[in-house]
Structures are given as C-alpha cells and as structure tokens.
C-alpha positions, -999 to +999 in steps of 0.1 A: +715-041+489+707-075+475+733-097+458+709-111+433+675-100+422+652-123+401+623-109+381+596-136+376+580-160+400+575-189+376+593-222+377+625-209+361+628-180+384+623-201+415+647-229+403+673-201+397+668-189+433+673-225+445+705-229+424+718-196+437+715-208+473+732-241+464+762-222+451+761-191+474+743-201+507+750-167+523+737-146+494+709-120+498+684-129+471+653-110+461+625-124+439+599-100+424+566-113+410+539-090+397+510-114+405+498-122+440+509-159+437+538-179+423+534-198+390+505-177+379+510-179+341+530-203+319+540-226+348+505-227+363+489-233+329+514-260+319+503-294+304+522-311+332+544-333+310+579-343+320+595-343+285+623-366+275+640-344+248+634-366+218+623-337+195+653-315+200+685-310+180+713-330+195+737-308+214+711-279+218+702-265+252+667-281+248+681-316+241+706-315+269+685-297+295+654-319+288+674-351+291+691-340+323+660-322+335+637-352+333+661-370+356+666-341+380+629-333+381+620-369+389+646-370+416+633-338+431+597-351+431+609-383+448+628-364+474+600-341+483+571-366+478+555-347+450+531-368+430+544-378+396+544-407+372+571-417+347+545-434+325+561-431+291+545-419+259+540-430+223+545-409+192+522-423+166+523-422+128+488-425+115+496-421+078+522-437+054+538-403+047+545-399+084+566-431+087+599-415+075+594-386+099+588-411+127+620-429+117+638-396+119+624-390+154+636-425+165+671-418+152+671-384+170+661-401+202+690-424+199+714-395+192+700-378+223+709-410+243+672-417+252+655-450+259+633-452+227+619-481+209+602-485+175+570-505+178+544-517+153+507-516+153+502-547+175+525-535+203+510-501+201+476-516+207+489-533+238+501-500+252+472-478+240+443-501+228+422-473+213+449-456+192+448-458+155+484-460+142+506-477+116+537-475+139+550-456+168+580-447+189+578-455+226+596-431+248+602-445+283+614-414+301+583-392+296+560-386+326+535-363+343+536-340+373+519-308+386+545-281+380+527-256+402+533-279+431+569-281+421+572-243+420+556-239+453+580-264+468+609-244+453+594-213+469+592-230+503+628-242+501+643-208+491+621-189+516+636-211+543+671-201+531+662-164+534+650-155+499+629-123+500+599-131+478+578-100+470+544-108+454+522-082+437+554-063+428+557-052+392+590-039+378+586-005+362+621+006+355+657-006+357+689+014+358+724+001+359+753+021+372+787+006+377+782-023+401+747-013+413+714-019+397+683+001+408+649-016+403+619+006+405+586-012+412+550-003+421+559-011+457+592+007+461+628+007+449+653-021+454+691-021+448+710-052+437+744-062+425+731-085+398+697-089+380+683-122+366+654-118+342+631-148+342+599-128+333+586-153+307+558-136+287+574-102+295+611-112+293+617-090+262+602-060+280+623-065+311+654-069+289+645-036+272+639-019+306+674-029+316+688-011+285+696-041+262+684-045+227+677-079+212+667-092+178+636-110+193+601-102+205+578-124+225+547-134+205+520-150+227+503-181+213+473-195+231+469-232+234+433-243+238+424-277+253+394-299+257+389-325+284+376-360+280+344-366+301+350-391+329+332-418+311+357-417+282+390-413+301+396-450+296+404-443+259+438-429+270+462-448+292+490-423+294+505-399+268+497-400+231+513-377+206+512-374+168+543-371+146+549-333+147+556-310+117+594-306+119+592-270+106+565-259+131+575-255+168+543-269+182+537-306+187+502-309+174+470-319+192+476-348+216+462-366+246+477-361+281+467-380+312+470-356+341+482-364+376+446-361+389+433-386+364+418-361+340+427-364+303+435-332+283+431-332+245+449-305+226+463-279+222+459-259+191+482-229+187+466-195+179+478-160+182+467-145+215+457-108+215+470-104+250+502-117+265+482-133+293+451-140+273+436-173+283+402-167+267+395-160+230+379-127+241+409-114+260+424-083+244+451-058+253+457-029+230+494-026+238+501-063+234+481-064+201+497-033+187+532-046+194+526-078+175+509-061+146+537-035+144+565-061+145+579-070+110+590-104+123+554-114+130+543-107+094+572-126+080+563-155+103+526-153+093+534-154+056+557-184+061+532-204+080+499-191+065+485-226+059+493-240+093+481-208+110+447-209+092+443-246+102+450-238+138+425-209+137+399-232+122+403-257+150+399-228+175+366-218+160+352-252+150+349-279+176+342-303+147+376-296+132+393-300+166+375-334+170+385-345+136+422-339+144+418-359+176+401-387+157+432-392+136+448-407+168+417-421+185+388-426+161+363-434+189+364-398+203+332-379+196+323-343+201+300-351+230+330-368+248+348-334+251+342-304+273+362-272+272+393-272+293+418-246+304+440-227+280+477-218+283+497-191+266+532-198+253+558-171+251+575-177+218+604-155+208+604-145+172+633-129+153+629-098+131+634-120+101+603-141+110+622-171+123+613-188+155+640-189+182+643-227+184+663-230+215+665-215+250+680-181+245+700-166+274+719-133+270+743-116+293+744-080+302+771-062+322+756-072+356+726-091+344+713-123+327+682-124+306+663-156+298+648-143+265+632-176+253+622-204+275+594-224+258+586-260+263+604-280+278+613-252+302+594-267+331+610-301+327+644-284+323+639-258+350+664-272+375+690-274+347+683-239+335+687-226+370+721-243+372+732-230+338+723-194+348+743-197+380+772-212+361+772-182+338+771-158+367+801-176+382+822-164+353+819-128+365+847-128+391+841-092+403+805-101+413+814-134+430+841-118+451+815-092+463+790-119+471+816-141+489+827-113+510 
C-alpha cells in the first residue's frame, strides 16, 4: 500500500513528488508514467522560458505561482548546477494601436510586483538592435532553462528518497473505496491511500476514471516553431515577444534564445488532431472525435474564428509565418528559417466555450486532480507541487495515516 500515488511523469508530477518528501519524508510514494521516459510530452517540448508572471491577473494562481516560481526555479538551478540564464525579455509594441495594451501590461507588471521598465525605441535598440518597435516593456526576471534537465533532476532526487517510479505504466482504471484507491494499469494493480493526477494532456480522462465529473475538457493545441539558421542567430540577443491579444490565451509568435544557443521562432497555435500530435499529419480517431463532439469546442471556435483562421494560415504558409516574424524583426527572411520542433499544449475548455484561464485544481474524496496546468506551469512547477501538498495537508484523516 502506497501513501501517495502520482499519475504523470512530467515536471508537475515530479515536483509534487519532491514536495511530498519535503513534508512527509517517510511516505511511500509511487509515480506512474505511461511513456518510457520522464518529461516525454509537454515538459520535454517546452520553449524553455522561465516566465515572470507579467501577463496574469493579479492574485491568480498563475500570477502568484509564476512570480514565486521564477525565483524558486532559479534557486533550484543554482543549487544543482543546471544551466540557466536570467537574461530578461522585451515585450514590443510595433503599432500605435498596441501602445495602450503595452501600457496595460506595464501596469499589470507593477501590480504583480515585478521588476518592469517602460522603454522607448532608442533603449530597445540598445537591448535588441534588430527589433522594430515603437516602445517596449523590459522584464528583468525572465530567463531560459532546459526543463527536461530540471525534471530529470527532480526524478533523481525523489528516487534517492525512495520514490517508486514506474515507466511504461499506463493507468487503465481507478476505483476508490473508503480510504483505499485501486489503480489498474497495463503492468499490474497498485493500491494507495491518496491519488494525485498530474497527467497533463490526459488529466481530464484520469479525473473521469477516478469517478469525478468536471465542466472542462482538454483540447490539444499544437505550437509549431521554426529555428533561425546559425548565421542569423545574431538577430536575437535574448527573448523578444509581441504585445499579446488580451482575449486570446496564446502569446503570439516570438523569438526565444535557447540554452544551447539556438533561436526558436514561433509558435503558432492550431488544433491538434491527436493529444500528442507533434506533426501536422498526426491523427487519432478517439482524440479527434472527442473534440468534434464537444459543444465547448464549437462555441470556442465560433468565438475565435478570425484568430483561428489566421493561426491555420500561418501553419500552412511559411510566407505568412515569416510575415508575422518580420513585424518584430524585419530582417528575417524565409531562407533564414528551418523547421523546428513542435509542442502540444493541453488547454482546458469549458462547455460554454470559455478557456480555463488559471491553473485548475479540484479535490476528490482522497484525490487531487490538476485539470489545467498550461504555461507557465513549468516555471511554476515547484510552487504547484507545494500547493498540492498544502491542500493534501488539510485532510487530517490521511495525514494521520501517513504519519503513523
């Protein structure tokens, strides 16, 4: 019998295991991951940005966890000698109509207690000489890291504390009876006192397996990137972002210097026909049918028809993708870009067609389900793990059992 069982071997699942051992060092912890490696999906296809939290509503989980998480992630990387760089970023207004939105972002950054500075065209050119912009907000706390390396270090730490990590183990059924939960997998049955669902792209399905109904479904959105060829990497010093559409949960195509020196350009955001569909040709009938049969998707699609068509056009046409990038850096040409890796974002959508804007964590009788953990979940992963353990600590009957 395990005290805690975690479903999902991404950065949130591993950070939760780490937080459990910090609170309950003698606990028996099981982590189940259906792939044969940790960080196989969202974490391993992450842009690698340590976010500051400037975009998020003050007081929200996202704002609080990103601000605290950027600090705790940086401290973790320093402690374990994981390569990272707090290089800062600029959010750039390229049109007059974007200036009020940029001003709103600056005010939000101040509300979120961040080190942000409004800068003009001249200072922007000093930071990013090749950027075209009328004004910008400089965000000091943003940085870059390899989150797969961070997750692997989490795994090394919790293994050393006794965590039983089972790779290649897919959860197939969950049944809860009194104070015991039975987890059936493709590699045997496990019993646990408490279940923690950190299944990312499959978090809604695991919640349903555990017998809980929610008002949300995971809709997978693929983000496609290009990379600057080595000869053109000098065009980007650090991180360059556009002013985002405040009604759309994606940040727009941007430039990201990666830890290894490569520069990613993108992403767009298009519907994926498979929950783990990293190529445009990837298709899964079950995943596709679930999306097409979900009323919330159609309400969402009608609400953002224009934006959706624009994202699809960028996916199909490299010229349109390049044109979007040229708004930030006019010198970029099509021949400067080669296809890069794609990621898939698990976006929770409500039945009324609304995006779930914040991290969404629900509690069962003897379980917790992380039903929405989009960006900045990697940045905030240490703080999310702590929050999950804090919520578990409220269940006194469980804690007395673990303590004994």
